[in-house]
Rosetta silent file (secondary structure, phi, psi, omega in degrees, C-alpha in Angstrom):
SEQUENCE: MIAHMPAVWANVVVGSIPSPSSNALKIGPLRLNAYGLMIALGVIAGVWLLGRRMEKLGIGTRDDASAMSIWAVAAGVVGSRLYHVVTSWQDGGFPGHPWKIFAIWQGGLGIPGGLLFGIGTAIWWMRKHHLPVGLTLTAAAPALPLAQAIGRWGNWWNQELFGKPSTLPWALRIDVAHRPLNYENVPTFTPTFLYESLGNLGVCGLLLLIERRFKLRPGRLLACYLALYAALRFWVEGLRIDDAHKGLGLRLNQWVALIVFFLAVGFLIVDHYRKHPDRVAETAEAAETAEVEPVEETAEVDPVEPVEEVEPVEEEQPQLEPPPDGTVGDAARSEAPVTDLSNE
SCORE:     score description
SCORE:     0.000 S_00000001
   1 L     0.000  -38.531  179.622    2.603  -17.193   43.529 S_00000001
   2 H   -65.780  -32.120 -176.917    1.619  -13.936   41.895 S_00000001
   3 H   -67.650  -14.818 -175.915   -1.352  -13.597   44.230 S_00000001
   4 H  -104.420   21.593 -179.035    0.989  -13.282   47.254 S_00000001
   5 L  -131.669   45.489 -178.630    3.006  -10.269   46.101 S_00000001
   6 H   -68.736  -40.583 -176.104    0.631   -7.292   46.173 S_00000001
   7 H   -65.902  -47.096  179.481    2.858   -5.011   48.256 S_00000001
   8 H   -59.964  -43.838 -178.032    5.967   -5.559   46.170 S_00000001
   9 H   -64.318  -40.150 -179.472    4.045   -5.029   42.955 S_00000001
  10 H   -65.026  -32.882  179.694    2.492   -1.805   44.204 S_00000001
  11 H   -75.967  -26.741 -177.448    5.945   -0.431   45.063 S_00000001
  12 H   -77.725  -37.445 -176.169    7.387   -1.310   41.665 S_00000001
  13 L   -66.774  120.566  179.875    4.689    0.364   39.585 S_00000001
  14 L   -93.002  -45.484  179.593    5.720    3.946   38.869 S_00000001
  15 L  -147.538  168.138 -179.072    2.953    4.987   36.513 S_00000001
  16 L  -163.635  163.660  174.101    0.112    3.419   34.625 S_00000001
  17 E   -90.410  120.913 -179.723   -2.734    4.021   32.216 S_00000001
  18 L   -73.663  152.325  174.412   -5.992    4.222   34.153 S_00000001
  19 L   -98.796  148.651  178.849   -9.041    2.293   33.043 S_00000001
  20 L   -66.477  146.387 -179.236  -12.461    3.952   32.836 S_00000001
  21 L   -73.452  -20.119  179.830  -14.742    3.348   35.761 S_00000001
  22 L  -140.965  152.612  178.026  -17.648    2.592   33.437 S_00000001
  23 L   -96.840   26.415 -179.521  -18.023    1.255   29.924 S_00000001
  24 E  -137.616  151.776  174.960  -20.732    3.783   29.094 S_00000001
  25 E  -110.625  127.963 -179.156  -20.930    7.467   28.304 S_00000001
  26 E  -108.155  120.702  176.662  -23.813    9.415   29.803 S_00000001
  27 E  -119.895   93.266 -174.701  -25.008   12.548   28.030 S_00000001
  28 L    64.025 -129.480  178.983  -27.982   13.738   30.050 S_00000001
  29 L   -79.924   -8.182 -176.426  -30.610   10.995   29.899 S_00000001
  30 E   -86.463  131.511  178.844  -28.772    9.367   26.979 S_00000001
  31 E  -119.672  117.731 -178.112  -26.488    6.431   27.781 S_00000001
  32 E  -107.133  131.567  175.292  -24.039    5.325   25.078 S_00000001
  33 E   -74.627  120.363 -173.752  -22.182    2.050   25.211 S_00000001
  34 H   -66.747  -33.956  179.251  -18.528    3.015   24.781 S_00000001
  35 H   -61.271  -48.666  178.021  -17.557   -0.296   23.162 S_00000001
  36 H   -67.428  -33.092  179.254  -20.085    0.153   20.391 S_00000001
  37 H   -64.489  -41.536  179.234  -19.221    3.835   20.098 S_00000001
  38 H   -64.322  -39.474  177.730  -15.554    3.045   19.427 S_00000001
  39 H   -65.115  -41.316  179.867  -16.535    0.553   16.745 S_00000001
  40 H   -64.327  -42.091  178.066  -18.871    3.105   15.169 S_00000001
  41 H   -64.284  -37.788  176.530  -16.156    5.774   15.151 S_00000001
  42 H   -64.042  -41.743  178.153  -13.755    3.317   13.554 S_00000001
  43 H   -62.807  -43.185 -179.696  -16.270    2.486   10.857 S_00000001
  44 H   -60.782  -44.691  179.436  -16.863    6.180   10.140 S_00000001
  45 H   -64.648  -42.238  179.653  -13.131    6.833    9.782 S_00000001
  46 H   -64.586  -42.336  179.161  -12.652    3.789    7.558 S_00000001
  47 H   -66.186  -37.181  177.257  -15.561    4.682    5.276 S_00000001
  48 H   -60.848  -47.474  179.803  -14.270    8.246    4.997 S_00000001
  49 H   -67.015  -39.300  178.023  -10.839    7.067    3.870 S_00000001
  50 H   -60.367  -45.583 -179.812  -12.357    4.476    1.533 S_00000001
  51 H   -62.530  -41.940  178.659  -14.541    7.112   -0.145 S_00000001
  52 H   -62.116  -42.643 -177.901  -11.638    9.486   -0.659 S_00000001
  53 H   -71.045  -34.818  177.288   -9.492    6.773   -2.198 S_00000001
  54 H   -65.166  -40.609  177.347  -12.266    5.551   -4.482 S_00000001
  55 H   -68.475  -36.764  178.866  -12.739    9.053   -5.838 S_00000001
  56 H   -65.345  -38.556  178.651   -8.990    9.489   -6.227 S_00000001
  57 H   -80.516   -8.765  178.926   -8.736    6.254   -8.209 S_00000001
  58 L    71.139   33.002 -176.957  -11.769    7.236  -10.279 S_00000001
  59 L  -114.432   -4.655 -178.212  -13.698    4.044   -9.517 S_00000001
  60 L   175.217 -175.060 -177.908  -16.602    5.375   -7.463 S_00000001
  61 L  -118.188  175.304  176.848  -17.933    8.021   -5.133 S_00000001
  62 H   -67.655  -29.041  175.525  -18.222    8.455   -1.394 S_00000001
  63 H   -65.796  -38.025  176.322  -21.847    7.426   -1.666 S_00000001
  64 H   -62.550  -41.963  179.243  -20.690    4.142   -3.207 S_00000001
  65 H   -62.844  -41.362  179.941  -18.308    3.646   -0.308 S_00000001
  66 H   -66.956  -43.907 -179.092  -21.060    4.297    2.223 S_00000001
  67 H   -63.829  -42.167  179.699  -23.564    2.005    0.514 S_00000001
  68 H   -67.783  -37.805 -176.814  -21.047   -0.826    0.253 S_00000001
  69 H   -67.205  -30.560  177.989  -19.897   -0.363    3.852 S_00000001
  70 H   -58.251  -45.882  179.667  -23.417   -0.787    5.212 S_00000001
  71 H   -71.301  -44.312 -175.645  -23.505   -4.316    3.865 S_00000001
  72 H   -66.989  -42.461 -179.082  -19.875   -5.118    4.621 S_00000001
  73 H   -66.551  -43.006  178.701  -19.959   -3.822    8.216 S_00000001
  74 H   -60.242  -45.568  178.504  -23.195   -5.650    9.010 S_00000001
  75 H   -66.632  -35.796  178.799  -21.791   -8.891    7.643 S_00000001
  76 H   -64.836  -39.147  177.896  -18.503   -8.247    9.438 S_00000001
  77 H   -64.731  -43.635  178.420  -20.208   -7.868   12.802 S_00000001
  78 H   -62.509  -46.063 -178.919  -22.134  -11.100   12.271 S_00000001
  79 H   -64.882  -40.409 -179.613  -18.999  -12.943   11.161 S_00000001
  80 H   -68.022  -36.579  178.226  -16.868  -11.637   14.018 S_00000001
  81 H   -68.721  -41.741  177.383  -19.510  -12.566   16.573 S_00000001
  82 H   -61.365  -40.587  178.783  -19.885  -16.061   15.132 S_00000001
  83 H   -61.468  -43.495 -179.813  -16.107  -16.530   15.257 S_00000001
  84 H   -66.542  -43.316 -178.276  -16.043  -15.531   18.922 S_00000001
  85 H   -64.003  -44.254 -177.987  -19.002  -17.729   19.848 S_00000001
  86 H   -65.938  -42.451 -176.965  -17.604  -20.782   18.063 S_00000001
  87 H   -82.961  -10.902 -179.859  -14.104  -20.408   19.483 S_00000001
  88 L  -130.872   37.583 -173.300  -15.305  -19.517   23.009 S_00000001
  89 L   -60.947  -48.224 -179.042  -18.433  -21.633   23.312 S_00000001
  90 L   -79.943  -45.335 -176.842  -17.674  -23.117   26.716 S_00000001
  91 L   -65.972  -28.713 -179.472  -15.567  -20.315   28.164 S_00000001
  92 L   -84.907   -3.176  178.507  -18.147  -17.700   27.218 S_00000001
  93 L    70.282   28.538 -178.197  -20.970  -19.517   28.973 S_00000001
  94 L   -74.379  -32.701 -179.164  -23.094  -19.742   25.853 S_00000001
  95 L   -58.957  -40.197 -178.649  -24.530  -23.258   26.415 S_00000001
  96 L   -87.725  -15.005 -178.252  -26.415  -22.192   29.544 S_00000001
  97 L  -136.727   77.135 -177.292  -27.217  -18.669   28.361 S_00000001
  98 H   -60.385  -26.500 -178.086  -27.978  -18.677   24.623 S_00000001
  99 H   -64.260  -21.699 -178.827  -29.144  -15.050   24.748 S_00000001
 100 H   -68.174  -13.748  177.343  -25.520  -14.020   25.365 S_00000001
 101 H   -60.460  -32.048 -176.358  -24.795  -14.828   21.734 S_00000001
 102 H   -96.236    0.273 -178.246  -26.428  -11.518   20.837 S_00000001
 103 L   -83.198   67.579 -177.165  -24.861   -9.475   23.675 S_00000001
 104 H   -66.904  -30.345 -177.404  -22.318   -7.790   21.419 S_00000001
 105 H   -64.506  -16.526  177.651  -22.093   -4.750   23.698 S_00000001
 106 H   -85.525    1.463 -178.837  -20.371   -6.935   26.283 S_00000001
 107 L    96.424  172.374  178.447  -17.492   -7.526   23.919 S_00000001
 108 L   102.720   64.027  175.254  -16.427  -10.579   22.007 S_00000001
 109 L  -125.280  118.532 -179.678  -15.858   -9.877   18.317 S_00000001
 110 L   -88.640  116.356 -175.639  -13.325  -12.002   16.492 S_00000001
 111 H   -60.667  -38.430  178.395  -11.578  -10.012   13.785 S_00000001
 112 H   -55.459  -43.806  178.183  -10.738  -13.062   11.590 S_00000001
 113 H   -67.557  -36.663  178.257  -14.445  -13.839   11.211 S_00000001
 114 H   -64.643  -41.470  178.727  -15.265  -10.193   10.617 S_00000001
 115 H   -65.632  -41.544 -178.917  -12.690   -9.899    7.823 S_00000001
 116 H   -62.941  -50.415 -178.655  -13.885  -13.100    6.166 S_00000001
 117 H   -71.651  -40.601 -177.079  -17.564  -12.137    6.164 S_00000001
 118 H   -66.678  -47.901 -179.628  -16.985   -8.426    5.576 S_00000001
 119 H   -67.087  -40.422  178.666  -14.603   -8.743    2.617 S_00000001
 120 H   -61.424  -42.775  178.267  -16.688  -11.506    1.068 S_00000001
 121 H   -67.269  -37.967  178.773  -19.855   -9.407    1.276 S_00000001
 122 H   -63.105  -41.060  178.537  -18.034   -6.362   -0.093 S_00000001
 123 H   -63.983  -40.814  176.256  -16.866   -8.341   -3.149 S_00000001
 124 H   -59.381  -43.339 -179.445  -20.433   -9.506   -3.743 S_00000001
 125 H   -66.149  -39.128  178.755  -21.632   -5.885   -3.599 S_00000001
 126 H   -61.713  -45.447 -179.358  -18.903   -4.744   -6.007 S_00000001
 127 H   -66.275  -37.022 -179.381  -19.850   -7.330   -8.597 S_00000001
 128 H   -66.278  -35.379 -177.208  -23.517   -6.532   -8.244 S_00000001
 129 L  -103.901   14.685  171.783  -22.932   -2.816   -8.842 S_00000001
 130 L    59.253   42.013  172.423  -20.239   -3.324  -11.494 S_00000001
 131 L   -95.335  145.684  177.454  -17.343   -1.827   -9.559 S_00000001
 132 L   -65.781  116.726 -173.127  -13.789   -3.008  -10.356 S_00000001
 133 H   -63.303  -48.549 -176.613  -13.086   -5.527   -7.618 S_00000001
 134 H   -59.915  -49.712 -178.863   -9.303   -5.275   -7.649 S_00000001
 135 H   -66.982  -35.233  178.861   -9.116   -1.495   -7.514 S_00000001
 136 H   -68.346  -37.945  175.430  -11.870   -1.275   -4.898 S_00000001
 137 H   -66.255  -35.662  174.918  -10.016   -3.730   -2.671 S_00000001
 138 H   -62.019  -42.281  178.967   -6.887   -1.637   -3.156 S_00000001
 139 H   -65.594  -33.069 -176.116   -8.825    1.422   -2.028 S_00000001
 140 H   -81.799  -19.274 -172.808  -10.161   -0.435    1.019 S_00000001
 141 L   -55.887  -52.136  179.978   -6.837   -1.879    2.200 S_00000001
 142 L   -72.373  -21.554 -178.819   -5.607    1.109    4.295 S_00000001
 143 H   -70.058  -29.939 -178.664   -9.137    1.868    5.521 S_00000001
 144 H   -64.924  -53.045  179.140   -9.384   -1.466    7.352 S_00000001
 145 H   -66.089  -27.138  176.005   -6.480   -0.980    9.792 S_00000001
 146 H   -64.364  -44.225  177.922   -7.566    2.620   10.379 S_00000001
 147 H   -64.776  -39.222  179.997  -10.986    1.408   11.505 S_00000001
 148 H   -66.669  -37.132 -178.697   -9.397   -1.313   13.658 S_00000001
 149 H   -60.446  -37.836  179.227   -7.038    1.165   15.324 S_00000001
 150 H   -79.918  -42.455 -178.352  -10.000    3.169   16.624 S_00000001
 151 H   -62.743  -28.112 -178.812  -12.253    0.214   17.361 S_00000001
 152 L   -61.885  -22.744  179.774   -9.598   -1.430   19.566 S_00000001
 153 H   -69.083  -11.539  172.852  -10.195    1.239   22.207 S_00000001
 154 H   -63.105  -31.685  176.570  -13.473   -0.497   22.958 S_00000001
 155 H   -66.659  -31.734  176.592  -11.397   -3.124   24.778 S_00000001
 156 H   -65.974  -43.335  178.586  -10.009   -0.387   27.002 S_00000001
 157 H   -63.218  -35.061 -178.624  -13.509    0.729   27.973 S_00000001
 158 H   -87.501   -5.884 -176.257  -14.469   -2.867   28.764 S_00000001
 159 L    52.355   59.849 -176.735  -11.184   -3.622   30.583 S_00000001
 160 L  -140.812  164.372  174.937  -10.644   -6.783   28.571 S_00000001
 161 L    56.317   39.883  175.423   -8.086   -8.575   26.415 S_00000001
 162 L   -89.053  177.035 -174.645   -5.075   -7.149   28.229 S_00000001
 163 E  -105.449 -154.218 -176.098   -1.708   -8.849   28.458 S_00000001
 164 L   -67.683  162.056  175.128    0.729  -10.146   31.024 S_00000001
 165 E   -56.093  142.118 -175.518    1.482   -8.311   34.282 S_00000001
 166 L  -146.822  148.294  174.732    3.665   -5.288   33.648 S_00000001
 167 L  -115.584   15.216  179.425    5.426   -2.534   35.577 S_00000001
 168 L   -66.608  154.388  179.892    6.088   -0.318   32.577 S_00000001
 169 L   -59.716  -25.675  178.854    5.089    3.354   32.864 S_00000001
 170 L  -101.730   20.639  176.371    2.380    2.756   30.284 S_00000001
 171 L   -63.301  152.417 -175.937    1.045   -0.405   31.934 S_00000001
 172 E   -95.837  124.295  178.227   -2.741   -0.654   32.092 S_00000001
 173 E   -84.378  125.296 -176.837   -4.401   -0.498   35.511 S_00000001
 174 L  -114.752  134.872  176.976   -7.253   -3.001   35.754 S_00000001
 175 L   -65.358  154.346 -177.436   -9.977   -3.014   38.415 S_00000001
 176 H   -58.157  -37.235 -177.363  -10.124   -6.054   40.681 S_00000001
 177 H   -64.939  -20.537 -177.140  -13.475   -7.129   39.230 S_00000001
 178 H  -107.652    3.884 -179.664  -11.923   -7.505   35.780 S_00000001
 179 L   -80.752  143.262 -178.730   -8.682   -9.236   36.746 S_00000001
 180 L   -72.431  167.858 -179.426   -8.292  -12.880   35.705 S_00000001
 181 L   -60.308  139.658 -178.594   -8.073  -15.770   38.117 S_00000001
 182 L    73.783    4.973  177.655   -4.810  -15.937   40.110 S_00000001
 183 L  -124.385   24.025 -175.044   -4.032  -12.318   39.214 S_00000001
 184 L   -62.706  -30.759 -176.534   -6.335  -10.629   41.741 S_00000001
 185 L   -96.975    9.572  178.407   -3.465   -8.852   43.504 S_00000001
 186 L  -101.096  117.026 -174.288   -1.761   -7.620   40.332 S_00000001
 187 L   -83.841  -29.728 -172.461   -2.866   -4.057   39.540 S_00000001
 188 E  -125.325  145.687 -176.794   -1.263   -3.378   36.137 S_00000001
 189 E  -135.984  169.405  179.304   -1.015   -5.368   32.924 S_00000001
 190 L   -68.883  126.200 -178.235    0.368   -5.050   29.417 S_00000001
 191 L   -80.560   75.986 -177.594   -1.902   -2.756   27.351 S_00000001
 192 H   -62.657  -29.356  178.502   -2.271   -5.022   24.343 S_00000001
 193 H   -63.279  -37.194  179.816   -5.169   -2.911   23.062 S_00000001
 194 H   -69.703  -42.081  178.796   -2.784    0.057   22.828 S_00000001
 195 H   -60.836  -44.591 -178.483   -0.095   -1.971   21.060 S_00000001
 196 H   -71.384  -34.275  177.962   -2.549   -3.238   18.483 S_00000001
 197 H   -64.130  -49.222  178.131   -4.111    0.190   18.016 S_00000001
 198 H   -65.405  -37.394  177.981   -0.751    1.849   17.372 S_00000001
 199 H   -63.414  -38.811  177.932    0.328   -1.108   15.261 S_00000001
 200 H   -66.365  -37.412  174.665   -2.747   -0.777   13.062 S_00000001
 201 H   -62.243  -40.227  176.417   -2.001    2.909   12.535 S_00000001
 202 H   -63.705  -39.845  177.497    1.499    1.887   11.482 S_00000001
 203 H   -62.663  -41.843  178.543    0.078   -0.706    9.083 S_00000001
 204 H   -59.731  -48.107  179.194   -2.185    1.946    7.550 S_00000001
 205 H   -65.268  -37.957 -179.628    0.741    4.305    6.982 S_00000001
 206 H   -66.937  -36.965  177.336    2.965    1.519    5.658 S_00000001
 207 H   -63.795  -41.318  178.085    0.323    0.463    3.127 S_00000001
 208 H   -65.061  -36.017  178.085    0.097    4.014    1.810 S_00000001
 209 H   -69.366  -42.210  177.910    3.896    4.093    1.530 S_00000001
 210 H   -60.586  -42.672  179.937    4.006    0.741   -0.283 S_00000001
 211 H   -61.978  -34.860 -178.333    1.379    1.966   -2.721 S_00000001
 212 H   -78.293  -34.925 -174.536    3.451    5.066   -3.453 S_00000001
 213 H   -86.052  -31.109 -173.086    6.806    3.300   -3.788 S_00000001
 214 L  -121.153  149.182  177.982    5.807    0.149   -5.668 S_00000001
 215 L   -95.804   95.642 -179.125    3.587   -0.516   -8.650 S_00000001
 216 L   -97.226  148.361  176.140    1.238   -3.245   -7.443 S_00000001
 217 L   -72.729  157.391 -177.171   -1.485   -4.855   -9.496 S_00000001
 218 L   -54.306  133.132  177.084   -5.094   -4.170   -8.411 S_00000001
 219 L    90.989  -16.587 -175.979   -6.049   -5.936   -5.189 S_00000001
 220 H   -72.536  -22.255  178.098   -2.512   -6.848   -4.150 S_00000001
 221 H   -66.539  -29.086  176.647   -2.427   -4.127   -1.510 S_00000001
 222 H   -66.746  -37.885  176.089   -5.110   -6.037    0.396 S_00000001
 223 H   -64.265  -36.319  175.018   -2.807   -9.070    0.509 S_00000001
 224 H   -62.600  -41.153  177.904   -0.108   -6.799    1.954 S_00000001
 225 H   -61.323  -46.352 -178.445   -2.566   -5.697    4.632 S_00000001
 226 H   -61.421  -40.876  179.544   -3.439   -9.281    5.542 S_00000001
 227 H   -66.736  -44.805 -178.285    0.239  -10.227    5.868 S_00000001
 228 H   -67.096  -44.205 -179.429    1.124   -7.176    7.965 S_00000001
 229 H   -67.082  -37.403  179.228   -1.890   -7.457   10.254 S_00000001
 230 H   -62.203  -40.788  178.100   -1.352  -11.201   10.721 S_00000001
 231 H   -64.651  -43.155  178.062    2.236  -10.559   11.847 S_00000001
 232 H   -62.617  -45.357 -177.027    1.065   -7.846   14.253 S_00000001
 233 H   -66.769  -35.334  178.379   -1.735   -9.996   15.634 S_00000001
 234 H   -61.137  -42.475 -179.546    0.577  -12.983   16.152 S_00000001
 235 H   -69.272  -47.752 -177.965    2.852  -10.873   18.342 S_00000001
 236 H   -64.047  -39.770 -178.907    0.073   -9.178   20.320 S_00000001
 237 H   -61.684  -32.265  179.050   -1.778  -12.446   20.835 S_00000001
 238 L   -70.244  -13.789  178.977    1.318  -13.915   22.461 S_00000001
 239 L   -90.118  -14.490 -173.494    1.169  -11.218   25.163 S_00000001
 240 E   -81.224  154.094 -178.043   -2.380  -11.971   26.269 S_00000001
 241 L  -123.291    4.847  178.660   -3.279  -14.081   29.294 S_00000001
 242 L   -72.015  160.740 -177.801   -7.028  -14.531   28.844 S_00000001
 243 L   -63.620  137.907  179.079   -8.366  -18.035   28.365 S_00000001
 244 L  -160.294  153.908  175.136   -8.032  -19.391   24.833 S_00000001
 245 L   -69.052  138.731 -177.292   -7.741  -22.695   23.042 S_00000001
 246 E  -129.292  155.617  176.658   -4.116  -23.718   22.549 S_00000001
 247 E  -156.658  127.014 -179.199   -2.208  -26.196   20.464 S_00000001
 248 L    56.403   37.186  175.446    1.530  -26.905   20.290 S_00000001
 249 L    83.136    0.286 -178.963    2.216  -23.979   22.569 S_00000001
 250 E  -118.976  148.253  175.913    0.328  -21.405   20.495 S_00000001
 251 E   -74.032  159.064 -178.248   -3.068  -19.846   20.978 S_00000001
 252 H   -57.053  -44.646 -178.894   -5.789  -20.482   18.401 S_00000001
 253 H   -66.687  -26.322  174.942   -5.645  -16.935   17.075 S_00000001
 254 H   -68.998  -39.025  176.649   -1.885  -17.253   16.653 S_00000001
 255 H   -65.339  -40.682  177.283   -2.386  -20.298   14.449 S_00000001
 256 H   -62.569  -42.079  178.954   -4.977  -18.414   12.423 S_00000001
 257 H   -62.937  -40.435  178.073   -2.565  -15.484   12.082 S_00000001
 258 H   -62.449  -44.671 -179.486    0.207  -17.804   10.887 S_00000001
 259 H   -62.041  -46.407  179.733   -2.027  -19.381    8.273 S_00000001
 260 H   -62.763  -40.879 -179.024   -3.205  -15.994    6.989 S_00000001
 261 H   -61.521  -49.780 -177.207    0.360  -14.650    6.924 S_00000001
 262 H   -69.064  -34.654  176.370    1.790  -17.509    4.875 S_00000001
 263 H   -65.457  -43.940 -178.882   -1.179  -17.545    2.505 S_00000001
 264 H   -66.958  -46.365  179.650   -0.892  -13.792    1.879 S_00000001
 265 H   -65.932  -41.861  177.975    2.886  -13.809    1.452 S_00000001
 266 H   -61.131  -40.832  177.837    2.757  -16.931   -0.704 S_00000001
 267 H   -61.977  -43.759 -179.012    0.142  -15.336   -2.932 S_00000001
 268 H   -64.813  -38.316  179.831    2.252  -12.198   -3.369 S_00000001
 269 H   -67.780  -49.193 -179.988    5.355  -14.226   -4.250 S_00000001
 270 H   -62.671  -40.986 -179.541    3.582  -16.467   -6.757 S_00000001
 271 H   -65.725  -31.167 -179.777    1.746  -13.501   -8.246 S_00000001
 272 H   -66.848  -39.171 -177.142    5.022  -11.608   -8.671 S_00000001
 273 H   -92.743   -6.545  179.125    6.599  -14.332  -10.804 S_00000001
 274 L   -81.149  140.858  179.797    3.441  -15.286  -12.666 S_00000001
 275 L   -80.245  130.987  177.915    3.033  -13.874  -16.159 S_00000001
 276 L  -114.323  150.504 -179.458    0.049  -11.604  -16.585 S_00000001
 277 H   -54.634  -43.152 -178.576   -1.423  -10.417  -19.888 S_00000001
 278 H   -68.474  -34.825  179.151   -0.745   -6.779  -19.118 S_00000001
 279 H   -71.061  -37.680  177.384    2.805   -7.517  -18.048 S_00000001
 280 H   -63.402  -40.910  178.995    3.457   -9.590  -21.202 S_00000001
 281 H   -63.298  -40.181  178.869    2.144   -6.740  -23.349 S_00000001
 282 H   -65.805  -38.824  179.695    4.438   -4.276  -21.606 S_00000001
 283 H   -65.856  -43.180  179.068    7.431   -6.593  -22.115 S_00000001
 284 H   -63.302  -40.642  179.417    6.662   -7.051  -25.834 S_00000001
 285 H   -64.759  -39.000  178.699    6.274   -3.330  -26.305 S_00000001
 286 H   -66.803  -37.329  178.883    9.591   -2.707  -24.578 S_00000001
 287 H   -66.019  -42.567  178.515   11.298   -5.322  -26.786 S_00000001
 288 H   -62.856  -38.205  179.231    9.954   -3.753  -29.965 S_00000001
 289 H   -66.301  -35.752 -178.930   11.147   -0.367  -28.837 S_00000001
 290 H   -71.060  -29.653 -178.372   14.612   -1.751  -28.126 S_00000001
 291 H   -70.086  -27.638 -178.108   14.929   -3.312  -31.619 S_00000001
 292 L   -82.321  115.112 -179.714   14.520    0.009  -33.390 S_00000001
 293 L   -77.226  134.831  179.258   17.896    1.728  -33.505 S_00000001
 294 L   -69.269  141.950  179.680   17.686    5.436  -33.027 S_00000001
 295 L   -79.731  127.453 -179.971   18.705    7.538  -36.009 S_00000001
 296 L   -71.556  138.715  179.031   21.781    9.563  -35.292 S_00000001
 297 L   -80.347  129.119  179.404   21.342   13.228  -35.756 S_00000001
 298 L   -83.272  145.185 -179.951   23.649   14.695  -38.387 S_00000001
 299 L   -70.175  143.194  179.692   25.490   17.834  -37.614 S_00000001
 300 L   -70.613  133.996 -179.826   24.201   20.900  -39.334 S_00000001
 301 L   -96.334  130.406  179.105   26.379   22.053  -42.217 S_00000001
 302 L   -65.960  136.035  179.555   26.986   25.739  -42.548 S_00000001
 303 L   -62.751  140.771 -178.665   25.664   27.067  -45.838 S_00000001
 304 L   -82.270  127.776  179.090   28.344   27.726  -48.475 S_00000001
 305 L   -71.466  139.903  179.848   28.599   31.325  -49.464 S_00000001
 306 L   -65.318  140.379 -179.217   28.269   31.877  -53.231 S_00000001
 307 L   -83.094  130.574  178.927   31.521   32.518  -55.038 S_00000001
 308 L   -67.212  140.356  178.494   31.714   35.813  -56.835 S_00000001
 309 L   -70.249  132.538 -179.798   32.104   35.549  -60.598 S_00000001
 310 L   -99.951  125.790  179.147   35.566   36.454  -61.735 S_00000001
 311 L   -68.342  135.769 -179.620   35.845   38.328  -65.025 S_00000001
 312 L   -64.336  140.191  179.644   38.087   36.568  -67.477 S_00000001
 313 L   -92.032  122.671  178.286   41.439   38.212  -67.926 S_00000001
 314 L   -75.462  129.708  178.475   42.372   38.882  -71.579 S_00000001
 315 L   -80.826  126.465  177.954   45.786   37.711  -72.394 S_00000001
 316 L   -85.251  128.523  176.890   47.830   40.367  -74.087 S_00000001
 317 L   -76.503  126.178  178.983   49.881   39.187  -76.991 S_00000001
 318 L   -65.414  134.440  177.145   53.381   40.393  -76.621 S_00000001
 319 L   -95.222  123.666 -178.710   54.450   42.711  -79.452 S_00000001
 320 L   -92.556  128.752  175.895   57.847   41.998  -80.739 S_00000001
 321 L   -78.898  134.453  179.984   59.877   44.913  -81.939 S_00000001
 322 L   -67.084  136.442  178.588   61.584   44.258  -85.249 S_00000001
 323 L   -65.036  152.426 -177.789   65.285   44.040  -84.905 S_00000001
 324 L   -66.716  -23.419 -176.583   67.185   46.801  -86.525 S_00000001
 325 L   -84.790   -2.037  177.103   69.020   44.526  -88.896 S_00000001
 326 L    74.596   23.539 -179.286   65.825   43.378  -90.589 S_00000001
 327 H   -69.634  -32.537 -177.462   66.270   39.696  -89.886 S_00000001
 328 H   -65.900  -40.075  179.335   62.637   39.276  -89.047 S_00000001
 329 H   -62.421  -41.617  177.187   61.601   40.417  -92.474 S_00000001
 330 H   -63.149  -39.377 -179.406   63.958   38.035  -94.068 S_00000001
 331 H   -65.700  -37.944 -179.627   62.678   35.296  -91.863 S_00000001
 332 H   -67.051  -37.855  178.929   59.143   36.108  -92.802 S_00000001
 333 H   -69.406  -30.631  179.524   59.972   36.024  -96.346 S_00000001
 334 H   -71.594  -25.826 -178.582   61.715   32.746  -95.906 S_00000001
 335 H   -85.101  -11.773  179.398   58.629   31.286  -94.314 S_00000001
 336 L   -66.509  150.961 -178.391   56.390   32.272  -97.174 S_00000001
 337 L   -64.899  144.135 -178.181   55.334   29.525  -99.511 S_00000001
 338 L   -83.488  124.719 -179.615   57.618   28.864 -102.364 S_00000001
 339 L   -88.852  136.298  179.816   56.060   29.509 -105.717 S_00000001
 340 L   -73.780  105.603 -176.608   56.764   27.080 -108.508 S_00000001
 341 H   -70.190  -15.317 -177.914   58.546   29.346 -111.003 S_00000001
 342 H   -69.831  -18.958 -178.486   58.302   26.776 -113.752 S_00000001
 343 H   -86.322  -14.038  178.379   54.683   27.552 -114.363 S_00000001
 344 L   -70.715    0.000    0.000   55.348   31.159 -115.097 S_00000001
């Protein structure tokens, strides 16, 4: 039905994102495959951010980041290609053309396989060179979506992995040679590569914000990345119309995204409520601090000024004037001791 509405569709489309006429860049005699170039640029950006974060955390240098990335990226490419070949064995025409397994420049890299092989190889390299695994994974978490955001533009150069027909102003115009079966007369499609690229940039920024706002244990930021990317990929995958294995109404990659999402979120929840040695030590230290009552500060007392010595006051004995009649003399004489006259 869609194949019989070219005129109507052409009138509805107001604007669109053009696709490149070739998937290669020519610089004089040099011909660069744009798909591989986008992946290389993504890797360079990711390694740059990883090196900066490792130095900021004090766990390594930019040379360490570069050396580790060589192994991780190589393993990631192998893993992503194997994932694509296994999940698209018949649709990709691999049984009759085994050499196509190695034709990476034609597209076909499955991110789930790349993450599995790449992260696993990176952990092996960290242990071999005595780098802290948890902190190094924390440093790598935002670098992964940054690299993916740039690498996704390789799909634009190859005119592949687009979504449903669309008339939005930012719809992607696809050449007839790259349109899927039964969509030959539909010129524009949903630019899923753009959605995932912008979404990955958002994931990168959100991870940096989470790291700043919350105190996560080493390595937990990578679990946040896996949960966020799985949610993004589940949504984007539902917009695509290319051939894929399906089950219960969902594409294979959607099922993989669901599994990764629930595993990552479940791990974060269990890890949050699980007691860790460092957390127990912090709780005990806080309890000991709470038991000690603070000593109240006493108010300062003003110094007492010394009291001046007071000279004793001599009491004056009152002088009695003798009465004129001489009574005092008589009284004095009366008070005198009586002499026993008999002894005289």
